C-alpha positions in Angstrom: 4.2 -0.4 0.1 1.4 2.0 1.4 1.2 0.0 4.7 5.0 0.4 5.1 4.7 4.2 4.5 1.8 4.4 7.1 4.2 2.7 9.6 7.2 4.7 8.7 5.4 7.9 9.3 4.2 6.8 12.7 7.7 5.4 13.6 9.6 8.4 12.3 7.2 10.8 14.0 7.5 8.9 17.4 11.2 8.7 17.0 11.5 12.5 16.8 8.9 13.1 19.5 6.8 15.1 17.0 3.0 15.3 17.3 0.6 14.9 14.3 -0.3 18.6 14.8 3.5 19.7 14.6 4.1 17.5 11.5 1.0 18.8 9.8 1.9 22.4 10.5 5.5 21.8 9.1 3.9 20.4 6.0 1.1 22.8 5.6 -1.6 20.2 5.9 -4.3 19.5 8.4 -3.7 17.2 11.4 -6.4 15.0 10.2 -4.5 14.4 6.9 -1.5 13.2 8.9 -3.8 10.9 10.9 -5.5 9.7 7.7 -1.9 8.8 6.2 -1.0 7.0 9.5 -4.1 4.9 9.5 -3.7 4.2 5.7 -7.0 5.9 4.8 -5.2 8.4 2.5 -1.8 8.6 0.8 0.4 11.6 1.0 1.4 13.4 -2.1 4.9 12.8 -3.3 5.8 16.2 -2.3 4.8 15.6 1.2 6.8 12.2 1.4 9.9 14.1 0.1 9.3 16.9 2.7 8.8 14.3 5.5 12.1 12.7 4.5 13.8 16.1 5.1 12.0 16.8 8.2 12.9 13.3 9.7 16.6 13.4 8.2 16.1 10.3 6.0 15.6 9.4 2.4 12.5 8.9 0.4 13.6 5.3 -0.2 13.7 4.7 3.6 10.3 6.4 4.1 8.9 3.9 1.5 11.1 1.0 2.9 12.5 0.3 -0.6 15.8 -1.2 -1.3 18.1 0.5 -3.8 17.1 -2.0 -6.5 13.5 -2.0 -7.8 12.4 -3.7 -10.8 9.2 -3.2 -12.8 7.9 -5.5 -15.6 6.9 -3.3 -18.5 7.1 -6.0 -21.2 3.5 -5.8 -21.9 3.7 -2.1 -22.6 4.1 -0.8 -26.2 7.0 1.4 -27.2 5.3 4.6 -26.5 4.1 3.6 -23.0 7.8 2.2 -22.2 9.1 5.6 -23.3 6.7 7.4 -21.0 7.7 5.2 -18.0 11.4 6.0 -18.8 10.7 9.6 -19.1 8.9 9.5 -15.8 11.8 7.8 -14.1 14.2 10.4 -15.5 12.1 13.2 -14.3 11.9 11.7 -10.7 15.7 11.2 -10.7 16.3 14.8 -11.7 13.8 15.9 -9.0 15.5 13.8 -6.4 19.0 15.0 -7.4 17.7 18.5 -7.1 16.7 17.8 -3.5 19.9 15.8 -2.6 20.5 18.1 0.4 17.1 17.2 1.9 
């Protein structure tokens, strides 16, 4: 998935004709951070992925090259750990719904 994100940042940036410096300025990060993301040396924070999706006029799912259906096997987790996973998913859904105009 990380490789997909690296490639997607490069592809979307070229598609929009944006330089690394311009994307960095719009995200409030250094140009070297954008370069590291594109090379796969570092991973952007979720907030930056969300911001990039807005800048590029796409979705976070598209940035991560995800299909709409994702499954995760949590059968080995105990009840408390499973609840933590469910709570995290709910939190992310609410955050995404709040950014639906992105």
